[in-house]
C-alpha positions as a Markdown table, in Angstrom:
| # | Residue | x | y | z |
|---|---|---|---|---|
| 1 | Met | 191.5 | -17.7 | 101.5 |
| 2 | Ala | 193.4 | -20.9 | 100.9 |
| 3 | Tyr | 196.6 | -21.2 | 99.0 |
| 4 | Glu | 198.7 | -24.3 | 98.7 |
| 5 | Ile | 202.1 | -23.6 | 97.2 |
| 6 | Tyr | 204.4 | -26.6 | 96.7 |
| 7 | Leu | 208.1 | -25.8 | 96.2 |
| 8 | Lys | 210.8 | -28.1 | 95.2 |
| 9 | Gln | 214.5 | -27.0 | 95.1 |
| 10 | Asp | 216.4 | -28.9 | 92.4 |
| 11 | Cys | 219.3 | -26.4 | 92.2 |
| 12 | Pro | 221.4 | -26.8 | 95.4 |
| 13 | Arg | 224.1 | -24.4 | 94.3 |
| 14 | Ile | 221.9 | -21.4 | 94.7 |
| 15 | Lys | 220.0 | -20.9 | 98.0 |
| 16 | Val | 216.5 | -19.5 | 98.0 |
| 17 | Ser | 214.3 | -18.8 | 101.0 |
| 18 | Glu | 211.3 | -21.1 | 100.6 |
| 19 | Ile | 209.3 | -19.0 | 103.1 |
| 20 | Thr | 209.9 | -15.7 | 101.3 |
| 21 | Leu | 209.2 | -17.2 | 97.9 |
| 22 | Lys | 205.9 | -18.7 | 99.1 |
| 23 | Lys | 204.9 | -15.4 | 100.7 |
| 24 | Ile | 205.6 | -13.5 | 97.4 |
| 25 | Ala | 203.6 | -16.1 | 95.5 |
| 26 | Thr | 200.7 | -15.8 | 98.0 |
| 27 | Gly | 200.8 | -12.0 | 97.7 |
| 28 | Ile | 200.7 | -12.3 | 93.9 |
| 29 | Leu | 197.7 | -14.7 | 94.0 |
| 30 | Lys | 195.9 | -12.4 | 96.4 |
| 31 | Asp | 196.6 | -9.3 | 94.3 |
| 32 | Leu | 195.1 | -11.2 | 91.3 |
| 33 | Gly | 191.9 | -11.8 | 93.3 |
| 34 | Leu | 192.2 | -15.5 | 93.6 |
| 35 | Lys | 190.6 | -16.9 | 96.7 |
| 36 | Asn | 191.7 | -20.6 | 96.5 |
| 37 | Ala | 194.6 | -21.8 | 94.5 |
| 38 | Val | 197.2 | -24.5 | 94.2 |
| 39 | Leu | 200.5 | -23.8 | 92.6 |
| 40 | Ser | 203.7 | -25.8 | 92.2 |
| 41 | Ile | 207.1 | -24.2 | 91.8 |
| 42 | Val | 210.3 | -26.0 | 91.0 |
| 43 | Leu | 213.7 | -24.3 | 91.1 |
| 44 | Val | 216.1 | -25.8 | 88.6 |
| 45 | Asp | 219.6 | -25.4 | 87.1 |
| 46 | Gly | 220.4 | -24.6 | 83.5 |
| 47 | Pro | 220.7 | -28.2 | 82.1 |
| 48 | Glu | 217.3 | -29.2 | 83.6 |
| 49 | Met | 215.6 | -26.1 | 82.2 |
| 50 | Arg | 217.1 | -26.8 | 78.8 |
| 51 | Lys | 215.7 | -30.3 | 79.1 |
| 52 | Leu | 212.2 | -29.0 | 80.0 |
| 53 | Asn | 212.3 | -26.4 | 77.3 |
| 54 | Arg | 213.3 | -28.9 | 74.7 |
| 55 | Arg | 210.8 | -31.5 | 75.8 |
| 56 | Tyr | 207.7 | -29.4 | 76.1 |
| 57 | Leu | 208.4 | -26.4 | 73.8 |
| 58 | Arg | 210.9 | -27.9 | 71.3 |
| 59 | His | 213.4 | -25.1 | 72.1 |
| 60 | Ala | 217.1 | -26.1 | 72.5 |
| 61 | Trp | 218.0 | -23.5 | 75.1 |
| 62 | Ser | 217.6 | -22.6 | 78.7 |
| 63 | Thr | 215.2 | -19.8 | 79.7 |
| 64 | Asp | 214.4 | -18.1 | 83.0 |
| 65 | Val | 210.8 | -19.3 | 83.5 |
| 66 | Leu | 208.4 | -21.8 | 82.1 |
| 67 | Ala | 204.8 | -22.0 | 83.1 |
| 68 | Phe | 202.6 | -25.1 | 82.5 |
| 69 | Gly | 198.9 | -24.5 | 83.0 |
| 70 | Gln | 196.6 | -27.0 | 84.6 |
| 71 | Lys | 195.9 | -28.9 | 81.4 |
| 72 | Lys | 199.6 | -28.9 | 80.3 |
| 73 | Ser | 201.0 | -29.8 | 83.7 |
| 74 | Thr | 204.1 | -32.0 | 83.2 |
| 75 | Glu | 204.5 | -35.4 | 84.8 |
| 76 | His | 207.9 | -34.3 | 85.9 |
| 77 | Leu | 206.4 | -31.5 | 88.0 |
| 78 | Lys | 203.1 | -33.2 | 88.9 |
| 79 | Glu | 205.0 | -35.7 | 91.1 |
| 80 | Met | 205.5 | -32.9 | 93.6 |
| 81 | Leu | 201.8 | -32.6 | 94.4 |
| 82 | Pro | 199.7 | -34.9 | 96.5 |
| 83 | Ala | 197.2 | -36.9 | 94.4 |
| 84 | Glu | 194.2 | -35.5 | 96.3 |
| 85 | Val | 195.0 | -32.0 | 94.9 |
| 86 | Phe | 193.6 | -33.1 | 91.5 |
| 87 | Arg | 190.4 | -34.4 | 93.0 |
| 88 | Arg | 189.4 | -31.4 | 95.0 |
| 89 | Lys | 186.6 | -29.2 | 93.7 |
| 90 | Asp | 187.1 | -26.3 | 96.3 |
| 91 | Ile | 190.4 | -25.1 | 95.0 |
| 92 | Asp | 191.9 | -24.3 | 91.6 |
| 93 | Phe | 195.1 | -26.0 | 90.5 |
| 94 | Leu | 196.7 | -23.3 | 88.4 |
| 95 | Gly | 199.7 | -25.3 | 87.2 |
| 96 | Asp | 203.5 | -25.6 | 87.5 |
| 97 | Ile | 206.2 | -23.0 | 87.2 |
| 98 | Ala | 209.8 | -23.9 | 86.6 |
| 99 | Leu | 212.4 | -21.2 | 87.5 |
| 100 | Cys | 216.0 | -21.4 | 86.3 |
| 101 | Leu | 218.1 | -20.0 | 89.1 |
| 102 | Pro | 221.4 | -19.5 | 87.2 |
| 103 | Lys | 219.6 | -17.8 | 84.4 |
| 104 | Ile | 217.7 | -15.5 | 86.8 |
| 105 | Arg | 221.0 | -14.7 | 88.6 |
| 106 | Ala | 222.6 | -13.7 | 85.3 |
| 107 | Gln | 219.6 | -11.6 | 84.3 |
| 108 | Ala | 219.7 | -9.8 | 87.7 |
| 109 | Lys | 223.3 | -8.8 | 87.0 |
| 110 | Glu | 222.5 | -7.8 | 83.5 |
| 111 | Tyr | 219.4 | -5.7 | 84.5 |
| 112 | Glu | 221.2 | -4.4 | 87.7 |
| 113 | His | 218.5 | -5.9 | 90.0 |
| 114 | Ser | 219.1 | -8.0 | 93.1 |
| 115 | Phe | 218.7 | -11.7 | 92.6 |
| 116 | Glu | 215.6 | -11.7 | 94.8 |
| 117 | Glu | 213.9 | -8.9 | 92.7 |
| 118 | Glu | 214.6 | -10.8 | 89.5 |
| 119 | Leu | 213.4 | -14.1 | 91.1 |
| 120 | His | 210.1 | -12.5 | 92.2 |
| 121 | Tyr | 209.7 | -10.8 | 88.8 |
| 122 | Cys | 210.1 | -14.2 | 87.1 |
| 123 | Leu | 207.7 | -15.9 | 89.5 |
| 124 | Cys | 205.1 | -13.2 | 88.9 |
| 125 | His | 205.6 | -13.6 | 85.1 |
| 126 | Gly | 205.0 | -17.4 | 85.4 |
| 127 | Ile | 201.8 | -16.9 | 87.5 |
| 128 | Leu | 200.5 | -14.4 | 85.0 |
| 129 | His | 201.1 | -16.9 | 82.2 |
| 130 | Leu | 199.1 | -19.4 | 84.2 |
| 131 | Met | 196.3 | -16.8 | 84.4 |
| 132 | Gly | 196.2 | -16.5 | 80.6 |
| 133 | Tyr | 198.4 | -13.4 | 80.1 |
| 134 | Glu | 200.6 | -13.5 | 77.0 |
| 135 | Asp | 203.7 | -11.6 | 76.1 |
| 136 | Lys | 204.0 | -12.3 | 72.4 |
| 137 | Gly | 204.1 | -9.1 | 70.4 |
| 138 | Arg | 205.2 | -5.6 | 71.6 |
| 139 | Val | 201.9 | -4.4 | 73.0 |
| 140 | Ala | 201.2 | -7.6 | 74.9 |
| 141 | Phe | 204.7 | -7.7 | 76.2 |
| 142 | Arg | 204.5 | -4.1 | 77.6 |
| 143 | Lys | 201.0 | -4.8 | 79.1 |
| 144 | Met | 202.2 | -7.9 | 80.8 |
| 145 | His | 205.4 | -6.3 | 82.2 |
| 146 | Arg | 203.5 | -3.3 | 83.4 |
| 147 | Lys | 201.1 | -5.7 | 85.2 |
| 148 | Gln | 204.0 | -7.5 | 86.8 |
| 149 | Ser | 205.5 | -4.3 | 88.1 |
| 150 | Gln | 202.2 | -3.1 | 89.5 |
| 151 | Ile | 201.6 | -6.4 | 91.3 |
| 152 | Leu | 205.1 | -6.6 | 92.7 |
| 153 | Ala | 205.0 | -3.0 | 93.9 |
| 154 | Cys | 201.7 | -3.8 | 95.7 |
| 155 | Val | 202.9 | -7.0 | 97.2 |
| 156 | Lys | 206.1 | -5.4 | 98.5 |
| 157 | Lys | 204.2 | -2.5 | 100.0 |
| 158 | Lys | 201.9 | -4.9 | 101.9 |
| 159 | Lys | 204.9 | -6.9 | 103.0 |
| 160 | Ala | 206.7 | -3.8 | 104.4 |
């Protein structure tokens, strides 16, 4: 199995362990049955997330996670990846995930989770979106959140 996970920290006020985040991402990809995958993750602050959300989704607010599939990968995020990633045939480029650390920290307090739990939950949510899962509508929302909980429980059990 080969996973290439590129991580860029653009929110210096909030520290995140790159090693741990990459391990969680790898565990999620394994649990989903992917054998070879490339994923880029960028950690941003509120203003940057608002800018991304406005530019790509026409929403004028910040959000916790945005996922851009392979075909919708943004130039802003693509610059993180080596050019050869896009030429390789032996590995799937899933896309880009932007995670808004201040928003995730606020949600963690609101939901009474640790910051790390909420961060991992949002990361899993973004990866599931890249895999085609949707959360529009009550039934789809419940299904996707159930899947996230199952995956993260499995990843944490294997990590322990």
